N, C-alpha and C positions, 0 to 999 in steps of 0.2 A: 504494500499500500503505499502511496506516495506521501511524503511528509507534508504537511500543511505549512505554509508561509504564516508568520505572525498574524498577518492582516486576515488571511483566511481562518486561522483559529479563532479569532475574535468574531469574525462573520458566523461561523458555525455556533459558537457560544451563543450569540444573539438570536439565531434562527431557533435554535433549541430551547433556549431557556427564556425567551421573550416572546417571540412571535409564535412558535409552534405551541407553547403552553397555554397561550391565550386563546388561541384558536381551539384547542383541543378542550379547554375549559367551557367555551361556548357551546360546542357542540355537545358536550356532556349535559349541559344545562338542558338543551333542546332534546335530548334523548332521555331526560330525567333520571340521569345516572347518580346525582349527588344525594348523599344520606343527610347532609347538614340541614339541621332544623330551620335555619334562617334562609334557606335557599327554596324550601318547599313551595311557598307561595308563588315565587317567581318562576319556578318549574311547572306549577299547575297553570299560570297564565300562558306560558309559552306552549304548553302542550294543547292548547285552543288553536294554535295557528296552523294554517294550511301547508303542506310541503313547498309551495311557492314563497310564502311568506318566511317559512324557515330558511329556505334557501337566500332569501333578501336579508334576514338577519345576519346570517353567517358572512355574506358578502359584504355586509355594511361593518360588522365587527372585524373582519379581515382588513379592509379599507382604513378603518380607524386605527388598528394596531400599525399597519404600514405607516400611516401617516405620522403617528406618534413617533415611530422609530426613525423615520426621515428627519423629523424635526429636530429630535434629540441628537441624531448624529450630525445634522447641519449646525445645530448649537456649540457641539464640540468642535467641529471644523472651525466656526467662527471665533470661538474662545481660543483655540489654538493659534489662530492666524495673528491675534492681538496680545492677550494676557499670558496665555500658556501656563495658566496656574492649574489646570484640571488636565491630566494625562491619564491614558489608559495603556499600560505597558503590557506587551505579550513577549515572552522571550526577552525581557529587557530592552524592547522596541516600542516607542510610541506609535501605536496604530494610525493615528490622525496623520502623522508625518509620513507615514508609508504610502499615504493615499493621495492622489491629486483632488480628492473630493470624497470623503468617506460616506457622506449622505448619498451617494449615487452608487455605492459598491454592491447593494442588495438588487437592483433593479435589471440588469441586463441579462442577455440570454445565457451567460456564463457568471451571473452574479450570485451573491450569497443565498437568494431564495431558490434558484434554481440547482444550485449544487448542495445546499444543505438543509432546506426546509422540506417538512413532510407534506406541507400545503403549498402546492405550486400555484 
């Protein structure tokens, strides 16, 4: 197996621990998989949706997560361009400095979503 670059390690981490977990959680709620008492009312409401509506909910949540991820990474990029007070190091390398625009790394045909996400 090919060794991942620090930038790709970070991207894989973001996909698995931010994007995929959020989408998986939402799909679990729609499928009424949570046993948490505080989520039962929400799951009951979601259970009344049609499949078309459920698909729209998942698309909305996915787009929201992707936008939040983009905005977070863009803020990291801007911060690095000016103050550079917040750094994310992988293998002792600043991942923002390894990219020419970290906020766009997820979105190409060979970006992080395509390579590392369970939800394409």
